[in-house]
N, C-alpha and C positions, 0 to 999 in steps of 0.2 A: 504493500500500500504506500509506504514512504517513497519508494523509487518511482511508483506510478504518479504520485502527486508531484514529485520533483520534476519528472519528465513533462507533465502537463504544464507546469508553470514555466519551465524553461522554453518550451515550444511557444507558449503565449508571449513571454517576454521578447523572444526573437521576432515574433510576428508583429507585436506592437511597436518595437523599436524600428523595424524595417519600414513599417507603414508611416511612422512619424517622419523618418528621413525622406520618404518619397512623397509625403503629403497626401497619402491615400488612406482609406479605411483599413483597419487591421484585418488580417486574414482569419478565416474561420478555423477553429480547431476541429480536427476530425479524429474520431475514435471508432474502431471497427464495431464495437458493441453498442454504439449509439445509433438510433434511428433518426438522428438530427445532427446538425452542425452547431457548434457553440462559438459565437463571435464576441470577443471582449470589446466593450464599448467605452468603459471608464473604470476607475478604481476609487475606493473610498477608505476612510479610516473608521473601522468598526461599524460598517453599515448594518442597519437593523430592519428597515422597512422601506417600501416604495409604493407610489401610486402615480398613475398617469394623469396629466392635465389635458383638457380638450384640445390644446394646440399640438399634442403629440410629444411634448417634453415631459419629464418626470420629476417628481419630488422624491428625494432619498433622505432618510434620517440617519444620522451618525450618533452612536451611543453616548459619546462625550457631551453632546448637546448642540449639534449643528444640523441645520436643515439646508440641503443643497438642491438646486435645480439643475438638471442635466439635459442637454440636447442629445438624445440617444443616437442621432444620425452622425453628429460630428464629435461627440465625446466631450464637448465643452461643459464645464461645471462651474456654477456660480452660487454664491451664498445668499441665503434668505435671512435677513436680520430680524431681530425682535423675538427670538425663540425663548420660551420660559426657561428659567434656571432649572437644571436637573440635578438630582442626587446621583452622581456617577460612582460606580464601584460595584464589584461583584457582578451580579446579573442586572443591576440597576443602571438607569440612565434614560436617554431618549428612546422612545419606543415606536409606536405606530403612527401613521398619517393616512387619513382618508378624506375624501371630498364630501361635502354636503350634497344630497341628491339634486339640489337646485343650484349647484356651484356656478353654472353658466350665468345665472342671474344675480347671485349674491356674493360670489367669491369667498365663501366660508369653507374653511378646512378644520379638521379635528386632529388633535395631537394627544398622544399618551406619553407619560414619562414618570419616572420616580422622583418624588419630592421629599425634602427634609421635613421633619416634625420636631418635636421637643427632644432635646438631648440627642441620643443616637437613633431615635425612632425615624422610620421612613415609611412611605406608602406610595402606591400608584395614584396618578391623577389624570384627568382628561380635561383639556381646554379646547375651546373653539375660538377662532380668530379669522379676521379678514385678510386674505392674501392679496397684496398689491405687487404686481410684477413690473419690472423695469429693465432698461438696457443692461444694468449692472447686476441683475439678479432679482431682488425684490425685498419686501419686508412684510411683517405681520403687524396688524393694528387691531384695536378693540378686543384684545384677548380677555376671555372670561373662563375661569375654571368652573366647569359644570358638574364634575364628579370627583370624589376623593375616596380612596380605599379606606374602609373603616374596620377596626381602628388602625392607626399607625403603630408599627411594632419595630423591634430591633431586628437586625439582620439585613442582608443584601441579596436575597434570593426570592425566586418564585413570585414575581410581580404579575406575570401574565400579560395584562393590558393590551391585548389585541382588540381591534375595533372593526366593526362592519355595519353598514346600513342594510337592513332587510327590505324585502319587497313591500313590507308594510310601512316603510319610511321611518321606522324606529332605529335608534342607535343601540347596537349590541356591544357589550364589553365583556371580555373574559378577565377574570380576576383570580390570581393564584392564591394559595393558602399560606404563602410567605414562609414555608418550611416550619409552620407551627402546628400542623396536623389537625387538631380539634376544631379550629374555626371553620373548616370546610363543612361541618355539620351544625354550626351555630347560626341560627336564624337572626341573631342580633349583630352579625358581622357580615361584611360583603366579601370576605376572603374565601377562596375556594368555591366561587360561584360564577354563573353566567348571568349577566344583568341586562335589563332592557329599559331604555329611557326614551323619552321624546327628544327631538333634536335640540331643544333648549335645556335639557337636563332634568326636566320634570318627569314625574312618574305617570305612565299610561294607566288609565282607569281599568283596563282589562288585564293588567299583570296578575298572576295567580295569587299573590299575597298583598295586593294593593290595599285591602281593607285593614291590614295590620299596621300600616303607617311606618314612619321612620325609614331606616335603611332596609328593613325587611321588605318593604313595598317594591324595592328595586329588583328583587331576586326573581329570576326565571327558573333556574335549576341550581342544584347544589351537589356537594360531595365530589368536587373536582380537586385535583392536585395542582398542576401547573399548566393550565390551558394556553397554548401558544399558537393555535390556529382555529379560525372560525370562518365558515363560508356557507352560502345558501345554494341549493341545487335549483334546477329549473321548475320544480314543483313547490318551491318555497320552504323546503325542509332545511333545518340548520344542522350542519355537521361540525364536529369539533374534534381536535386531537389534543392530547396532553401527555406530558412526560410522567411516566410511572416512577416508582422508587428504584430499587435494584431489580430491574425486570418489570414487564407489564406496562409499557407504553400503550396508550389507548386511542382508538378511533371510535367516536360516539355519535349516535343520532340523538339530538337534543329534544327532549320532550318537556312540555309545559309542566312546571312543578316537579320535574323528575329529580330523583336522588340517585347519584351515580356511585355512592358508597364510600368514598375515601374519607377518613383513613380506616373505616371499619372493615372494608374489603379492598383487595387489589390482586391482580394476577402477578404481582411481584412481591418482594419482601423489603423490609426496611434495610437501609445501608448498615452493614455490620452483621446481617443475617437474621435479625429478629423477625420471625414470621408474621405475615398478615394473612388472615383467612382469604381464600379465593372467592371470586364472585359467585361461583356455583354453590357456595355454602350459605348464601344469604339471598334468596330469590326476591326478597322485597326491594333490593337495590337493582338498578338497571345495569346490565352487563355491557361491555363494549362490543361493537360489531367486529373489531379486529383488536388483538393485543399482540405486542411484539416483545419477545424474549429470545435472544438478546435484543436490547433496545435499539431504536434508530435515532432517538433524541429528536423528535419532530419539531420543526420550526417553520412557520409560514405555510400557507395553503391557498390554492385556488380550486374551484370546480370549473373546468374548462368548457367554454361555450362558443369558441371561435371556429373558423373554417380552415385555417392553414393546416391544422392537424385534424382533419375531418374524422378519422377513425377514433379519435380520443374524445370526441364531444361527449360531455356528461361525466368524464372521469375526473377524479380528484388528483391533484399533484401536491406532494408534501416534500418540503426540504428536510433532509436528514443531516443533523450535525455530527454525531458520533458515527453514523453510517457513511458520512461523506458521499451522499447519494441523493438523487431525485427519485422519489418513490411514487409510482402510479397506482392508483386504487380505482377499481371499477365499482360503480354503484348500480344496483339493480333493485329499484324500489327502495325498500328499507334494509336491503342487504348490501354488504360491502366485502370486497376481497382484494388483497394485493395482487396486481397483475404483472408488475415489472419493477425492477430496481436498477437505475442507471448509475454506475460508478462514476462520480464526477471528480474524484481525487482531491476534494476539498470540502470543508464543512459548509453546508448550504443553509443560509439563514433565512432567506426570503424567496418566495415564488410569486410572480405577478403575470397577468395576461396583458399584452399590449393591444392597442386599438386595432391593429391589422391581424390579430390572432396569433402573433408570435408569443412564445413563452419566455419570460425573463427571470433570471436568477441573480441573487446577490450572495456572494461568498462571505463567510463570517470572518471577523478579525481585521487587523490592520492590513491595508492593501487589498481588502476584499474587492473582487472584480464584479462588475455588472456584465452578465453574459446574456446575449440574445440567442435563443434556440430557434432554428429554422429547419423545416423538413429537408431531408436529403433528396 
């Protein structure tokens, strides 16, 4: 694996360098086992998430607290000013970025990030802001924090904080249990939950626990560990993946008021070997559609609906961190199964679909590349 990764990056460096000298676009990377070509378009410092703007450029978040605009055709990268201060460290920092469903009219975007609290406490937060683009990049204005993970706790792990707008126009937020275990089952905490809000941060009247008030009203589902991918299929069903403990990464179909069992059940065990009962021992909890042991460490997800990869329409694509792979999952109604795993030779942090149906990947870590996948 190490030699394969080094080879892939050496080939890429040569291609990018030669293209730069010639003033041409970088050459595509070809691997025999891939049904696609991967073309490097830009590189970033610890990229975490991306989304496309209507003009075909993309926004990319960097974990230390930077928001970048990239022209994916030329590779030109510009800074967006006015990003909220983030609590960087461990798994924390700048997280997701998504557009308001009416972005073309209101220019509003949503950002997730880790923020400081009292003392050493931290928690995830979501803000909305107006994006103003310019020749030198752009800036954010009218920033409003509309959600904060409750409560803030010590530690720097399992923030979750993936964002998605559903077909219902609601904002969905994944919230990790911050490596504290029990809050995933605590209805007075938003940790270890999938949350559903209106676009302004208020609570929809039809949330399953709306009548309970407080943070409980925000909850859609519970019993999650570290959910790092959420996406809707063409029938409006919400799919989620999360990192398991030592074994037992999960791919779940999210149900209203559903309890997915963590930490009472898992198909993995606690680090250090302390056992956790398996899902099949507690049928009152919802079991995953897929579980992975050894783990893939899932990060980022799309459900593909484009035409460039016509045979893959309706499939889910998941970035694998420890797997250093792009994982393809077929969906058949409410069933799911892994269909293929493409060895990318690098930790894959983010997956996104481009306006023309290309698939885009962000590699994890310093110097992580933006790769465009095109059919061979």
